[in-house]
ZABA-339788 format. One record per residue (C-alpha): chain; x, y, z. Coordinates in steps of 0.5 Angstrom, whole numbers. Example, Ala and Ser with C-alpha at 12.3 -4.5 7.8 and 13.67 -1.06 7.14 Angstrom:
<rs>
<c A; xx 25; yy -9; zz 16>
<c A; xx 27; yy -2; zz 14>
</rs>
This chain:
<rs>
<c A; xx 23; yy 38; zz 26>
<c A; xx 17; yy 34; zz 24>
<c A; xx 17; yy 26; zz 26>
<c A; xx 17; yy 24; zz 19>
<c A; xx 23; yy 28; zz 17>
<c A; xx 27; yy 25; zz 23>
<c A; xx 25; yy 18; zz 21>
<c A; xx 28; yy 20; zz 14>
<c A; xx 34; yy 23; zz 17>
<c A; xx 35; yy 17; zz 22>
<c A; xx 34; yy 12; zz 16>
<c A; xx 39; yy 15; zz 12>
<c A; xx 44; yy 16; zz 18>
<c A; xx 43; yy 8; zz 20>
<c A; xx 44; yy 6; zz 13>
<c A; xx 51; yy 9; zz 13>
<c A; xx 53; yy 4; zz 19>
<c A; xx 54; yy -3; zz 19>
<c A; xx 50; yy -3; zz 26>
<c A; xx 45; yy 1; zz 23>
<c A; xx 44; yy -3; zz 16>
<c A; xx 43; yy -9; zz 21>
<c A; xx 38; yy -6; zz 25>
<c A; xx 34; yy -4; zz 19>
<c A; xx 34; yy -11; zz 16>
<c A; xx 32; yy -13; zz 23>
<c A; xx 26; yy -8; zz 22>
<c A; xx 24; yy -11; zz 15>
<c A; xx 24; yy -18; zz 17>
<c A; xx 20; yy -16; zz 23>
<c A; xx 15; yy -13; zz 18>
<c A; xx 15; yy -19; zz 14>
<c A; xx 13; yy -23; zz 20>
<c A; xx 8; yy -19; zz 22>
<c A; xx 5; yy -18; zz 15>
<c A; xx 0; yy -23; zz 14>
<c A; xx 0; yy -27; zz 7>
<c A; xx -6; yy -29; zz 3>
<c A; xx -8; yy -36; zz 7>
<c A; xx -6; yy -33; zz 14>
<c A; xx -12; yy -34; zz 19>
<c A; xx -14; yy -28; zz 22>
<c A; xx -11; yy -27; zz 29>
<c A; xx -17; yy -23; zz 32>
<c A; xx -23; yy -19; zz 31>
<c A; xx -19; yy -12; zz 30>
<c A; xx -15; yy -16; zz 24>
<c A; xx -21; yy -18; zz 21>
<c A; xx -24; yy -11; zz 21>
<c A; xx -18; yy -8; zz 18>
<c A; xx -18; yy -14; zz 12>
<c A; xx -26; yy -12; zz 12>
<c A; xx -25; yy -5; zz 11>
<c A; xx -19; yy -5; zz 6>
<c A; xx -23; yy -7; zz 0>
<c A; xx -26; yy 0; zz 1>
<c A; xx -21; yy 4; zz 4>
<c A; xx -15; yy 3; zz 0>
<c A; xx -19; yy 4; zz -7>
<c A; xx -22; yy 11; zz -4>
<c A; xx -15; yy 13; zz -2>
<c A; xx -12; yy 12; zz -8>
<c A; xx -18; yy 14; zz -13>
<c A; xx -18; yy 21; zz -9>
<c A; xx -10; yy 21; zz -10>
<c A; xx -11; yy 20; zz -17>
<c A; xx -17; yy 25; zz -18>
<c A; xx -13; yy 30; zz -14>
<c A; xx -7; yy 29; zz -19>
<c A; xx -11; yy 30; zz -25>
<c A; xx -14; yy 37; zz -22>
<c A; xx -6; yy 39; zz -21>
<c A; xx -5; yy 37; zz -28>
<c A; xx -10; yy 41; zz -31>
<c A; xx -9; yy 47; zz -26>
<c A; xx -1; yy 46; zz -28>
<c A; xx -3; yy 46; zz -35>
<c A; xx -7; yy 52; zz -35>
<c A; xx -1; yy 56; zz -31>
<c A; xx 4; yy 54; zz -36>
<c A; xx 0; yy 57; zz -42>
<c A; xx -2; yy 63; zz -38>
<c A; xx 6; yy 64; zz -36>
<c A; xx 8; yy 63; zz -43>
<c A; xx 3; yy 69; zz -45>
<c A; xx 5; yy 73; zz -40>
<c A; xx 12; yy 72; zz -42>
<c A; xx 11; yy 74; zz -49>
<c A; xx 7; yy 80; zz -47>
<c A; xx 13; yy 82; zz -42>
<c A; xx 18; yy 81; zz -48>
<c A; xx 14; yy 85; zz -52>
<c A; xx 14; yy 90; zz -47>
<c A; xx 21; yy 90; zz -45>
<c A; xx 21; yy 87; zz -38>
<c A; xx 27; yy 82; zz -38>
<c A; xx 26; yy 80; zz -30>
<c A; xx 18; yy 79; zz -31>
<c A; xx 20; yy 75; zz -38>
<c A; xx 25; yy 71; zz -34>
<c A; xx 20; yy 70; zz -28>
<c A; xx 14; yy 68; zz -33>
<c A; xx 19; yy 63; zz -37>
<c A; xx 21; yy 60; zz -30>
<c A; xx 14; yy 59; zz -28>
<c A; xx 12; yy 56; zz -34>
<c A; xx 18; yy 51; zz -34>
<c A; xx 16; yy 49; zz -27>
<c A; xx 8; yy 48; zz -29>
<c A; xx 10; yy 45; zz -35>
<c A; xx 14; yy 39; zz -32>
<c A; xx 9; yy 39; zz -27>
<c A; xx 3; yy 38; zz -32>
<c A; xx 7; yy 33; zz -35>
<c A; xx 9; yy 28; zz -29>
<c A; xx 2; yy 29; zz -25>
<c A; xx -2; yy 25; zz -31>
<c A; xx 3; yy 19; zz -30>
<c A; xx 2; yy 19; zz -22>
<c A; xx -5; yy 20; zz -23>
<c A; xx -5; yy 14; zz -28>
<c A; xx -1; yy 10; zz -23>
<c A; xx -5; yy 11; zz -17>
<c A; xx -11; yy 9; zz -21>
<c A; xx -8; yy 3; zz -22>
<c A; xx -6; yy 2; zz -15>
<c A; xx -13; yy 3; zz -13>
<c A; xx -16; yy -3; zz -18>
<c A; xx -10; yy -7; zz -16>
<c A; xx -11; yy -6; zz -8>
<c A; xx -19; yy -7; zz -9>
<c A; xx -17; yy -14; zz -13>
<c A; xx -12; yy -16; zz -8>
<c A; xx -16; yy -14; zz -2>
<c A; xx -22; yy -18; zz -4>
<c A; xx -18; yy -24; zz -5>
<c A; xx -14; yy -23; zz 1>
<c A; xx -21; yy -23; zz 5>
<c A; xx -24; yy -29; zz 2>
<c A; xx -18; yy -33; zz 3>
<c A; xx -16; yy -31; zz 10>
<c A; xx -23; yy -32; zz 12>
<c A; xx -23; yy -39; zz 9>
<c A; xx -16; yy -40; zz 12>
<c A; xx -19; yy -38; zz 19>
<c A; xx -25; yy -43; zz 18>
<c A; xx -21; yy -49; zz 16>
<c A; xx -16; yy -47; zz 22>
<c A; xx -22; yy -47; zz 27>
<c A; xx -25; yy -53; zz 24>
<c A; xx -18; yy -57; zz 25>
<c A; xx -18; yy -54; zz 32>
<c A; xx -25; yy -57; zz 33>
<c A; xx -22; yy -64; zz 31>
<c A; xx -16; yy -64; zz 34>
<c A; xx -19; yy -62; zz 41>
<c A; xx -25; yy -67; zz 41>
<c A; xx -24; yy -73; zz 46>
<c A; xx -22; yy -80; zz 43>
<c A; xx -27; yy -85; zz 44>
<c A; xx -27; yy -90; zz 49>
<c A; xx -25; yy -96; zz 44>
<c A; xx -20; yy -92; zz 41>
<c A; xx -17; yy -91; zz 48>
<c A; xx -17; yy -98; zz 50>
<c A; xx -14; yy -101; zz 43>
<c A; xx -9; yy -97; zz 40>
<c A; xx -8; yy -101; zz 34>
<c A; xx -15; yy -100; zz 32>
<c A; xx -13; yy -93; zz 29>
<c A; xx -9; yy -97; zz 24>
<c A; xx -14; yy -102; zz 23>
<c A; xx -19; yy -97; zz 21>
<c A; xx -15; yy -94; zz 16>
<c A; xx -13; yy -101; zz 13>
<c A; xx -20; yy -104; zz 12>
</rs>
């Protein structure tokens, strides 16, 4: 059994018990904690590299998937039409088994031809969506990292001797 299949079976088995649901809920919360938001500063160079690659990789993956689904749609349409012609010819020849098989293939290919354009369009929309969101995230997270870095510079700067000698001077500086 493949790792993906066992993960799916584990998920389904865990969902049936109270402990399993609690474990799944903890995994979801852990994922939420580890997933950065739009204004989260970068934690490492690897974090930045993944963010910088996302505007390229995500649209390419979803665009490729959309193109593959478009090709599947065209091929399944052709297969459906061809199967209908074969079913007609088999019916004229009196071959019931071939007629039934061809009609079954035509129905399956027709359903596939009807569904795949929907998923191709959704994949193309996902490519556009992830392009925009990953670019926005790249800009906002870079800005948050710069602001965080500048803020940490000011927080770590030593106070001047006058401020250390007279603690009330700090309040007076803002009062003037």
